[in-house]
C-alpha positions in Angstrom: 204.6 119.3 194.0 202.7 122.5 193.1 202.7 121.6 189.4 201.3 118.1 190.2 198.6 119.7 192.4 197.5 122.0 189.6 197.3 119.2 187.2 195.2 117.1 189.5 192.8 120.0 190.0 192.5 120.5 186.2 191.7 116.9 185.7 189.0 117.0 188.4 187.4 120.1 186.7 187.5 118.3 183.3 185.9 115.3 184.8 183.0 117.3 186.3 182.4 119.1 183.0 182.1 115.7 181.2 179.7 114.5 183.9 177.5 117.5 183.4 177.5 117.2 179.6 176.6 113.5 179.8 173.7 114.2 182.2 172.2 116.6 179.8 172.7 119.8 181.8 172.9 123.0 179.8 170.7 124.6 177.1 169.0 121.4 175.9 167.8 119.9 179.2 168.0 116.3 180.3 165.5 115.1 177.7 166.9 117.0 174.7 163.9 119.4 174.8 164.3 123.0 173.6 161.9 125.8 172.8 160.5 125.6 169.3 158.6 128.1 167.1 155.7 130.0 168.7 156.4 128.4 172.1 155.9 124.8 171.0 158.0 122.2 172.6 160.5 120.3 170.4 162.5 117.2 171.4 165.5 116.3 169.4 165.0 113.0 167.6 167.1 110.1 168.8 168.7 107.1 167.0 168.4 103.5 168.2 171.1 101.0 167.6 170.2 97.8 165.7 171.7 94.4 166.4 174.7 95.3 164.3 175.4 98.4 166.3 174.7 100.8 163.5 172.3 103.7 164.2 168.7 103.3 163.0 166.3 106.2 163.0 163.4 105.8 165.4 159.7 106.4 164.6 159.4 110.2 165.0 156.1 111.2 166.8 154.5 114.6 167.2 151.9 114.9 169.9 148.9 117.3 169.6 147.0 117.1 172.9 144.8 119.7 174.5 145.5 118.8 178.1 149.0 119.6 179.2 149.2 116.9 181.9 148.1 114.2 179.5 150.5 115.6 176.9 153.5 115.5 179.3 152.5 112.1 180.5 152.5 110.7 177.0 155.8 112.3 176.2 157.4 110.5 179.1 155.7 107.3 178.2 156.8 107.3 174.6 160.3 108.4 175.3 160.8 105.3 177.4 160.1 103.1 174.4 162.8 101.7 172.2 162.5 102.8 168.6 160.1 105.7 169.2 161.2 109.4 169.5 158.9 112.3 170.4 160.1 115.2 168.3 157.5 117.8 169.5 154.3 118.4 171.3 151.7 121.2 171.4 148.0 122.0 171.8 145.8 122.0 168.7 145.8 125.6 167.4 146.1 127.6 164.2 149.9 127.5 164.6 150.2 123.7 165.0 150.4 123.2 161.2 153.4 125.6 161.1 155.1 123.5 163.8 154.6 120.3 161.9 155.9 121.9 158.7 159.1 122.9 160.6 159.4 119.6 162.3 158.9 116.7 159.9 157.7 113.5 161.6 156.5 110.0 160.8 153.4 110.2 162.9 150.9 112.7 164.4 149.1 111.6 167.6 145.9 113.7 168.0 143.4 113.5 170.8 140.4 115.1 169.1 138.6 115.5 165.9 135.9 117.8 167.2 137.6 121.1 166.5 138.0 122.9 163.2 141.7 123.2 163.9 142.0 119.4 164.1 140.3 118.7 160.8 142.1 121.5 159.0 145.4 120.2 160.4 144.8 116.7 158.8 143.5 118.2 155.5 146.5 120.5 155.2 148.8 117.5 155.8 147.0 115.7 153.0 147.3 118.7 150.7 151.1 118.8 151.3 151.2 115.1 150.3 152.9 114.7 153.7 154.1 111.2 154.6 153.0 111.9 158.2 150.4 109.3 159.4 147.7 110.4 161.8 146.5 108.3 164.8 143.5 109.5 166.8 143.2 108.5 170.5 140.8 109.1 173.3 137.9 108.9 170.8 134.2 107.9 171.3 132.9 104.7 169.8 130.9 106.8 167.3 130.4 105.4 163.8 129.9 108.8 162.1 133.0 110.3 163.8 135.0 107.2 162.8 133.9 107.3 159.2 134.7 111.0 159.0 138.2 110.1 160.3 138.6 107.4 157.6 137.6 109.9 154.9 140.2 112.3 156.2 142.9 109.6 155.8 143.4 108.8 159.5 145.3 105.5 159.9 144.5 104.8 163.6 141.4 105.3 165.8 141.7 104.5 169.5 138.9 104.7 172.0 138.9 106.5 175.3 139.5 103.3 177.2 142.7 102.4 175.2 145.6 101.5 177.5 149.1 102.9 177.2 150.2 99.6 175.8 147.6 99.9 173.1 148.7 103.4 172.1 152.3 102.2 171.8 151.2 99.2 169.8 149.1 101.4 167.5 152.2 103.7 166.9 154.3 100.7 165.9 151.5 99.1 163.9 150.7 102.2 161.9 154.4 102.8 161.3 154.5 99.3 159.7 151.7 100.2 157.3 148.8 98.8 159.3 145.5 100.4 160.1 144.3 100.3 163.7 140.7 100.6 164.9 138.2 98.8 167.2 136.7 95.6 165.6 133.1 96.9 165.9 133.9 100.1 164.1 135.8 98.1 161.5 132.6 96.2 160.8 130.7 99.4 160.4 133.3 100.5 157.8 132.8 97.3 155.8 129.0 97.8 156.0 129.3 101.4 154.9 131.5 100.6 151.9 129.1 97.8 150.9 126.1 100.1 151.2 127.9 102.8 149.1 128.8 100.3 146.5 125.2 99.1 146.3 123.9 102.7 146.0 126.5 103.6 143.4 125.8 100.4 141.4 122.1 101.1 141.5 122.7 104.7 140.3 124.9 103.4 137.5 122.3 100.8 136.6 119.5 103.3 136.4 121.7 105.7 134.4 122.5 102.9 131.9 118.8 102.0 131.6 117.9 105.6 131.0 120.7 105.9 128.4 119.6 102.8 126.4 115.9 103.5 127.1 114.7 100.0 128.0 111.7 99.4 130.2 111.8 96.8 132.9 109.6 94.5 130.8 112.0 94.9 127.8 115.0 94.0 130.0 113.1 91.0 131.4 112.2 89.9 127.9 115.8 90.3 126.4 117.0 88.3 129.4 114.8 85.4 128.3 116.1 85.8 124.7 119.6 85.5 126.1 118.6 82.1 127.6 117.8 80.9 124.1 114.0 80.9 124.5 111.8 81.3 121.4 109.1 83.9 121.1 106.4 81.3 121.8 108.2 80.2 125.0 108.7 83.8 126.1 105.0 84.6 125.5 103.9 81.6 127.6 106.2 82.5 130.5 105.3 86.2 130.5 101.6 85.6 129.7 101.9 87.7 126.6 100.9 87.1 122.9 103.6 86.1 120.5 102.8 89.2 118.5 103.5 91.4 121.6 106.8 89.6 122.2 107.8 90.0 118.6 107.1 93.8 118.7 109.0 94.2 122.0 112.1 92.5 120.4 111.9 94.7 117.3 111.7 97.8 119.5 114.7 96.6 121.6 116.7 95.9 118.4 116.0 99.4 117.1 116.8 101.1 120.4 120.2 99.4 120.8 120.8 99.6 117.0 121.2 95.9 116.6 120.7 93.9 113.5 119.8 90.6 115.2 118.3 89.2 118.5 121.8 87.9 119.5 123.4 91.3 118.9 120.8 93.0 120.9 121.5 90.6 123.8 125.2 91.4 123.6 124.6 95.1 123.7 122.3 94.9 126.7 124.7 92.4 128.4 127.6 94.8 127.9 125.5 97.5 129.7 124.9 95.2 132.6 121.2 95.4 132.2 120.2 91.7 131.6 117.6 90.3 134.0 117.3 86.6 134.8 120.2 85.8 132.6 
């Protein structure tokens, strides 16, 4: 009877140990959190099972948020989501980049772009050719700030009024290779790119004109030659004498080193300098 009693007690102790282990008691804590370098908080990444029961690595997210309460709230929110694992969190400081180098992640959630540390953090990620994608949240609807973020390579830009569901959706969307931003700011991006293209094209156009050395009148005239008009027809349209038209054409041919009117047209066309053609 004594032997049986000792066996029963041993079994009870073993059972209690297993319960504590399963509940997360011990060094790691209930959420798998442990102390990382320089006091940052790391959370061991989890695996999610797919429909076949085999493990599938979740989207690993690192949070860089200045306010501790918001940071902890977001950690709890994201940890509840299937397929998302928070692997670390910290304030934005000089040591944050070291944390990220030590804890590779798929995505960086950042709540500000106003500090030097934040911009340096993104730039250093780019210099390392890191695969980590950056999503900004809690941002103002400011076009200049948004365009700065785009230039830095940010993949997501969420405003201050973004809901928790929108943040989760942005994380999943960016992980799929999508870009996330408010529609109005997206339109400003299109307009900015179009304006840059126009300016660049204009600069290229003027540079080409300067290189060939054609005046506006000569470009206008060679455009009419390209349409197949004769010297007499060109003179009538431009209110010039035929002699003036003929001299212009000869000057153009010499300048572009062409042996014929048609060859001159082809050279000017290749430079994108034809007008009215």
